[in-house]
N, C-alpha and C positions, 0 to 999 in steps of 0.2 A: 521514731519520726522517720518519714519518707523524704524522698527529695522530689522537687517539682518537675512535672512535665517530661515524660519520656519523649524522645523524638517520635516513637510510634504513636504516642497518644496525640502529640500535635498534629499528626497527619489525619488521624481519625477525627479530631475535632474541626479540622479545616474542611474535611469533606462533608461532614454532617451538619456544620453550622448553618448552611442555607436551608436545610429541611426542617430544623425544629428547635426535844425537851425531856423528855421523860417519856412516860406512858402516853401522854398527850401527843408528843411529837412522832411516836411510833404509829399510833392509829391514824394521826393526822398523816396514823398508819393505814443487692440485685446485681445488679451486674453492669459491666462495661458494655458498650455497644458491640453487638455481634457482627462486626465486619473486620476481616482480616486486613492487617497492614500489608501494602504492597511489598513485593520481595525486594525492590530496589531500596525502599526506605529501610528495610531490616538490615540490609547489607551495609549502607553507609550512614544511616542515621541522620541525614542532612536534609531537612525540609526544603531548603532552597534548590536542590538538585533532584528531588523526587517527583516522578509523574504519578498522579493519581488515577486509578481506574474508577469507572463508573460505580456508584454505590446504590444498591437497592435498599431503601429504608423499610423496615417493617416495625410492627408493634414492639418487638423485644429490643430494637436497637434505640428506641427513644428513651429519654430520661424518665425514670420513675421516682417514686417518693423515697426508695431505698437504694438506687443505683449510684454508680460512680459518676461524678460531674467532672468533666474536662474544664478546668479553669476554676474560677471563683464564684460564678453566678449559678445558683440552682434556680429552676423554675417551679419545681413541685415539691410538696412535702405532704406528709400525713399527720405530723405532730399537732397541727391546729384543728383537725377534723376527725382523725383516725380513719380517713380514707384518702386514697391517692388524689390529691386536689392541686390545681395550679395555686401557687402562692398568692397570685394577684386576685383570686376570687375568695381568699380567706379574710374575713373581717376582724382581723386582730394582729398586732405586731409580731412578726417572726423574723428571725435571723437565722441563716443557714451558713455554717462554716464548713467548707468542704475540705476533703483530705489534701488536695493540691494547695489550698490556702494555708492549711497547717503546716505542710512541708516548706513552703516559701518563707513563712514567718518564724520557723524554728520552734514551733510550739510542741513541747514535750509533755506538757500537762493540760488538763482540761481548762484550767483558768487561763493559761497562756493563749489557748485557742480563742477564747471569748474576750481576750483583752482589747480587741478593736471593735467590739459590739456595743451599741448604745444600751443605756440602762443598766450596765453590769459594772460592779465594784469587786476587783479581785484583791483589794488591799485591806480587807477587814481586819485580818490578823497578820498582815505583813507577810514576810518570808516565813514559809512553813513547810516542812518536808512531809508532813503526815497526810494533809487533805487539801482539797481544792476548795477553800473557803470562798463563798460568794454571797453577795447581796444583789437582789434584782429589784430595780425601781424602789430601793430604800428599805427592802425587806429580806430577812434571811432565807437563803436557798439551801442551807445546809441540811436543815430538817423540815419536812420528813424525808427528803433525799431526792436524788436524781431519778432519771428513767433510762433504762436500756431496751432499745427496740419497743417502746411503748408500754413495757411492764415496769412495775415500780422497783427501786432499790431502796427500800425503807431502812431508816436508821433509827436509833432511839435517842437522838439528841445528845449522845455522849461520844464514844470512841469507836463503837461497833458500826463502822460506816464502809459500805461497799465502795470499791474503787474501780475506775475506769482507765482503760489504756488507749491513748491517742493512735498508736500504731495499728490497733485492732479496729478503729473507727472509720467508716466511710464518710461520715458527716456528723457534727454536732449541731443540734437545732435548739433554738431558745424561742419559746412561746411567752412573750411578756404579758403579764396580767393574770387575773384569777382564771382557773382552768378546771374547776371541780366538775363540771358537767361532763367532761371527758374522763377525768382521772380520779375522781373522788377527793378525799381529803388532802388538801394541799395548801401551801401559803399563798398570800395575795399577790406577791411579786412575779410569779411566773413558774414555768417548767423548763428544766433542761432535759433534753432527750438525746442519748447517744445512739446513733444508728451504726450497727456492726457491719463490718465487711462480709459479704454473702458470696456463695459460689457463683462463678462466672462461666458462661459458655465459651468465651474466648480464652484460650490459654494465657496464663499470666504467671510469670516467674520472676522473682526478685530476691537477691541477696544484698543485704546492706550491712555496712560496718560504720561504727562511730568511735571517735576518740574526743575527749574533751578535757577541760580543766577539771581539777580535783580527781585525777586518775580515772575519769570516766572511760570506759570500755564496753561497748555494746555490739552485739551481732544479732541481726533480725532477718526474718525471711517471710515471704508472702507468696504462696503458690496456689494457683487455682486452674481449673479447666474441666472438660468432660472426663468421665470414666469409662464411657462406652462409644461405640461407633454413632449411635443415633443421637447423642446429646441428651438422653433422658436422665442421666445420672451425672451430677457435677459435684466437685469437691472443693473445698478451699482449706488450707491450713496456714494460720498466722502464728508467728511466735517470736520471742526475743529473749535474750539473756543479757543481763547488765550487771557490771561490777564497777565499783567506784567509791568515792568518799563524799561525805557531805561537806559543805563549804567551811566548816569550823569544827574543831574538837577531835579531829582525826577519827571520826565515827564512820562506819561502813554505809554504803547505800548500794544494796544488792537487790535485783529484782528479776523475776522469771515470769514469762507469760505465755501460755499456749492456748489457742482457740481453733480447734477443727469444726468444720460443718460440712454437711452433705445435703444436696437437693435431689429429690426424685420427682420427675414430671412425667408420669405415665401417659398423659394425654395434655392437649392444650387447655383443658378445663381444670386440671387438678394439679397442685404442686404441694410438696411437703418438704420443709427444710428442718433438719435436725442440727442443733448447734450446741457447743459446750465451750467452757473456758476454765483454766486454771491460772490463778494469780498468786504468786508468793512473794513475799517482801521480808527481807532480813536488813534492818537498818538501825541507825541511831535516831537521834531527834535533833533537828535543826530549826530554830526559831530565833528571832532578834527581839526579845522582850527586855524593856527596861522601865525603871520607875519614872513616872512624868517628871518629877523633880530631878534633874540630872540629865535628862534627855531633852524633852521639849523645853522645859522650864529650867534655867540655870539654878544651881544651889544658892544658898544665901551668901556665899563667898564668891559666887560668879563662875563656878566650875561646871563642867558637863562631862558626862562619861563618854568614853570612846564608843562609837557605834559598832566597832568590832568586838566589843566586850562579849565573851560567851557567858552566859549565866546558867548553863546547864552543867552536866557532869558526864563526861564521856565514859567513865567506868560504870555508871549506872543507867544512864539513859538508853532506852531501846525502844523500837517499835518493830514488832513482827506481826505479820498478818498472813493468813492463808484463807483463800476463798476459791470455791469452785460452783460453777453454774451449768446446768443442763436443761435444755428446753427445746420446743419445736414451734414451727409456724405452719399451719395447715390452711390451704385455701382450695375451694372447690366452686366452680361456676356451674350451678344446677341447669341454668338456661340463660337466655339473653336478658333475663330480668334479675334473677335471684343469685346471689353469691354468698357463701357461708365461710366463716374464717373461725379458726381457734388458735390462740396463742397461749402457750403455758411455759413455765419455768419453775425449777426448784434449785435452791442454792443453800450452801453453809458457808459460814464465815467465823474464823477465830481471831481474835486480836489479843495480843499481850503487849501492853504499853506502860511504860513508866519513865518519868523525866523529872528533873528538878527545875523548878521555876523560882524567880526571884520574888521577894516580898515587894510591897508597893512603895516603900521608902527606904532610904539609906539608914543604916543603924546608928542611933545616938550613942556615942562613947562617953562624952563629957557633958551631962546635962547642964551643969553649973556655967559652962561656958558655950553658949549656942554657936558662936563662930570659931570654935576650935576646929582647925582642918581635919582632925581626926574624926569629927562627926560626919565627914563627907567622903570618907575612904573605904567604908566597909558597907557590904550588902548582904543581908540576910536571905536565906533560901528555904525552900520546903519541897518535899517530894509530892508528886501527883501521878495517878496511873489508873489503869482499869485492865481487867481480864474479863473478856467477854466472848460469848459463843451465840451466834444468831443462825436461825434456820428460817428459810422463807419459801412459801409456795404461793404463786399467783397464777391465775387463768383468766382469759378474757375471750368470750364467745360473742360472735357477731354475725348478724344476718343484714345483708345489704340488697335492697331492691332499687333498680334503676327503672324508673317509670317515665313515660312520655305521653303527652296528649297535646297535639297541636303545637304551639309555641312553648308550652310548659314542660319542664324537665323536673323530676324529683329524684334525689338520691337520698333515699331513706335508710337510716342505719338504726338497728335495735341491738343492744348490747347487754350482756350480763356478766359482770366481772366479780372475782372473789380473790381475796388474798388472806394468807394466814401466816403470822410471824410468831416466833418464839425467841425471847431474848434472855440468856442467863448472864447476869452482870454482877461483878464485884468491883466497886470504884471507890477510890480514896483520894483525898486532897489535903491531908494534914500530916504531920511528922516532923522531923528535924533533919537539917542538912548543914554541913559547915559553912560558916559565914566566909566570904571571900573579900580580899583587899582588891578594890576595883582597878587599881593601877598596877598590881603585881599579883594576879590571881594564881592560887595554888588549888588545884582540884583533887584534894585528898581528904580523907577522913570518913567517918561512919556516917551512913544515911539510915534512918529509922522510919519506916512507914507508920502512919497512924491509923486509927480505927476507920473502917469504910463508912461513907456516907450512903452508900447503897450497896445492899446485897440481896438481890431479888431475882425471881423467875417471872417473867412476863409473858403472857399469851394474848394476841390480839388477831381478831378477824374482822373483815370488812367485806360486805356485799353490795354492790351497787347494780342498779337497773337503769339504762339510759336510752333515750330516744332522740334522734337528730334527723332533720330534714334539710337538705341542701336543695334549694328551688331556684331554678333559672327560668327566666322569662326571656324568650329570644336569645340574642347574643349580648344583651346589654345590662340585665339586672341579675344579681345573685343574692338570695336571701337565705341565712342560715338560722335555724331555730333549734333550740335543744333544751332538754330537761332531764334531770336525773334524781333518783331517790336512793340514799345510802343508809345502811344500817351496820352499826359496828359495836363489837363487844371487846372489852379489855378485862383481863383477870391478872392481878398482881399478887404474888405471894412474897411478902416481905420477911426474909429470914431474921432480920434484927428485931422484928417485933413478933415474929411467928403468926402473922395475920395475913388474911387475904382480902383483897378489895375488888370487887367486880362492879363495871359500869358499863350501861348500854346507852347508845345514843343514836339519833336518826336525824337526817337532814335532806331537804329537797333544795336543789340549786337549779338555775336556769341561765340561758344565754340567748341572745339575739343580735344579729348583725346583717347590714345591708351594704352591698357593693354595687356601683355603677361601672360598667366596663365600656369605656369609650373606644372607637375604632382606632384611635391614635395612641393607644397604649396607656392612657391615663385611667386611673381607677380610684376614685374617692370612695370612703366607706365611713359608716358609723356602727358603733357595737356597744352592747352592754353584756357584762359577764360577772359571774359570782363564784366564790369559793368558801370553804368552811375548813375549820380545824378544831377537832375535839380538844378540850382542855384536860381531861382526865383527872379532874380534881372535884372535891366535894365542898359545897358552901358550908362554912363552919357554923353558920347561923340556922339554915334550914335543914342541913344535912342531907340535901339533895345535890345530884351532880350539876355543876355549872353547865349551862349551855354551850354549845360549840362556838368558837370564834367565827367570825364571818368576814368576807372580803367582797367588795364590789367595785367595778369600774366602769366608768363611761369613757369612750374613746373615739375620736375622730381622726382620720388620717387620709392620706392620699399616697398612692403608688405610681410610678411611672416605668414602664418597660418599653422603649422604643422599639416598635416591630422590626424583626430582622436583625437584632443586634444581641450581644450578650452583655446587657446592662440593666441595672435595676436600681431605682431610687425610691425613697419612701420618706415621710414625714408624718408624725403622729404627735397629738396632743391628748392628755388624759387626766382623769380625775380618779385616783384610786384611794379607797378607804379601807383600813382594817378596823373592825368594830367588835364590841363585846370581848375585849381582851381584859385580862385580870390585872389589877394593880392593888397595892395595899393603902389603906387610909392612914390617918395619923396614929391610929391605935394598932397598926399593923394587921387589921382585919382585911382579907381579900374581898374586893368588890368587883363585880363584872360590868364596869361602866366605861371602860377605856375606849378611846378612838384615836387613830392616826390617819392624817390626810396627806397624800402626796400628790401634787400637781406638776406636770412637766410637759416639756417639748422634746422629742427625739427625732434626729435626722440620720439617715444612713444612705451610703451609696456605695455600691459594688459594681465594678464594671471592667470589661475588657475593652479599653479605650481604642486601641489598634490591636493588630495581631501579636504584637510584642509588648504592649503596655498594660498592666493590671493595676487597679486602684481599689482600695477599700478605705472608707472614711465613715466617721461617725461623731455625732455632737449630741450631748444631753444638757438641757437647761431645766433646772429643778428649782423654781423660786419658792416653792412650799413644800416642806416635808417635815411637819410637827404634830405633835400631841395635841389634839383638840378637846379631849375629855379624859379625865382620870380621877380616881379616888384620891390621888395625892396632888393637891393644887399646885405644888412646886414643878410638877412635870409639864403642866399645860403651857403651850406656846414654845417648847423646846423640842429639838430633834431626839428621837428615840435612838435610831442609828444614824450615824454621821452621813450625811449626803451633801456633797459639794454643790454649789450653784451651777458650776460649769464643769463639763468633762468632755474631752476631745481627743480623737485618735485617728491617725491617718497613716496608711502604708501603700507604698507604690514600688513596683518593680519592673524592671525593662530587660529584654533579652535581645542581644545583638546577634547579627546574622552569623558570626563566627563561633557561636556557641556560648560566649560569656554572658552571664546574668548577674545583675546587681539589684538589691532592694534596700529601702530605707524606710523606717517608721518612726513616728513620734506619739507619745501618750501623755496627754496632760491631765492632771487632777487638780481641781481648785481647792482652795482652803476651806476649812471647816472648824468647828469647835468640838470635835469628838463625839463619841456616843453619849448621849443624854446631855451634851454641851458641858461636860464636867470640867473642861479645861479653860472655859472662858474666865477671864478676859483674853487669855491667850488663844492662839490659833494654831491648829495643825497647818503648816505652810503649803501653799501649792507646790506641785512638782511636776517636772517633765522628764521623761526618760525616752532614750532613743534605742531602736533596734536596727540591725543591719544584716545584710546578707550579700555574699559574693560567691559565684559558682561558675561552673563549666560544664556543658553537656557535649559529649562527643561519642560517636558510635553507640555502643550499648551502655556506656557509663554515664553517671550523673554525679558531679561532685558539688559540695556546698559547704561553706563556712557561715555559721549563723552566730551572731552575738546579740544577746538581749541585755538591756541596760548597758549600752555601748560604752559609756563613759565611767561605768562603775560608780554611779552616784549614790551616796548615802542620803536617804530621805526618810522621814517619818510618815508612815503610810496611814496611820490611825492611832488614836488613844481611846481606850475604853472607859467605863464608868468606875473602874476600881483603882484608878491610880497608875495604870500602866500603859506604856506605849509601844508601837510595834514599828521597826524599820522594815522598809521594803526589801525585795530581794536583790542581791548584788548581781553583778555581771556574770553571765554564763557564756561559755565558749564551747561549741559543739561542731566539729568537722565531720561530714558524712560523705561516704562513698557508696553508691549503689550501683549494681550491675543487673540488667534486666535483659531477658531474652524470651 
């Protein structure tokens, strides 16, 4: 985590502001402104006493889709179009969380960073130290995975999941709704794209120290600048080392991250950036899983388990991962019309995970006396885990043509992308572990792993050809049209049966959107988008592969960016449908007849209200998120994933003239009936948690104390379809000191 707003960055901002599942899940797999800070500001770091020189603004100093953003309001993005485009011209909902905003809110994980964005649920599995579980507009975002710099981080729907690091991110972008025209196989809820820090022409040096609760100790660094006098070769090195403990069980929480990159600009028309990262985790497992009866629902004798009850085993639980990635981004402007780009990356990931989970109900000791207190004192457990190795290669080739004729402008993008993934997986979820007394747990005894449910080698490839035209008529109308054809193959060798299964699937998707750009900064829009996700399963009746699942969305929205300000407001209504998903009928025969419909309203505001006040707020209203068709009639009319009717979040911070800064946030999640509405007539209750920040900036130092879940509130975040509930994350306290020069 970094800290908000260097004094030098404030000066730059002020001077520039006026100017500008399995196989199926797998296949379903810049820089700061180049303006030197004045010497006086560098000397005393006091914005009030500094005198700013005249600034010459050039193309390199303006915000780009990958550059640093001073403050919270980004104006450009490439996630929604794969081209550097003003967000106000993109006909689909986008949220951009800048690094400054992550610093201020104390966001140490990706789900922390997105916790103030609309349409996002970060509490699907409550507190969990392993991954950033998310749902977007009611649909799982965990598989097929997130994106890093526009290229996929595919996972297999199990535990071989690529991890991201907030300290290495310039921004985190969320594109809501189907996006297969740009990215191929993906879920209907949307795409999360992490934009890495890139080399900068302006020298940048930061050392950061953190301490926190649970023995957290972290040191991090971020260094960038030119390597030659002409500024044609730039570098950046980002890294951190963390040591600490998880919130329960006295288990370790250790992580190291190292991300070097170098940019070569032989001319104004050509740029090559080579980047790499190494991420290593050695940790235990922290989650807060309990049976529904005993947590959400009282037992027959009226008792409940303590929220602090640890159901794992510190002597057995572990989560170790090693990943490395290396890639490049190449861009060459052939002439004033044509630009070519090629982005590629190769990576390897190894995961060794094992943990003890609780059974879905307390152990009955005396069946003859149902109300015997002994029947509500013991909890059975079982081991689960996975050992996986993933290799991944992806490449995206693009040709962009910028055409103009009279009042008409066309930005035509033709792309061909390819990805290849191989996953070697051994996973189990059965075995035996000692039963614990929930009121006096003793975590000792033998743990025996059961037979694997999967022992397989999976190879997946996907090739996509896409075409997009961004059409502008005058300064008022922007039309985006796109189409894509994908072809994918999967080959699974199952070691348990010694059989291989190969499936090939193909799909065409499309999108269209229209934006009107009013001179006062108002921009209403309409859009239609599609997605697909291969099932990777055979129909047991026809013995033919099931068709891919599909998604489609109609959206109408409006954005408002008051001219001359750093403010952005948006509202969107949408109708989103997941279709052709597989469900089992009364005879447990799979049928591809399922459909889920989600309708909602989302509001978002991100604004620098004054030079000292920043605000971000979001509201989501989802009156309909239900299964509308299924082979199982009992599912129809119910929610598949828990989606509250109301979700609201707001954060504001203020910076005093003496360098003191304070911030306060609140996150509200409405009640629901859990996944599949399995806890009805009980409800997962609504919850509100608060976050806070206090800090002080002076000279070259920046200090901050961040508290998330300020009151340390215990709350049930969600309940699944299998009789288990998940408590949300407890309070975290992190103090950070950063020195920049």
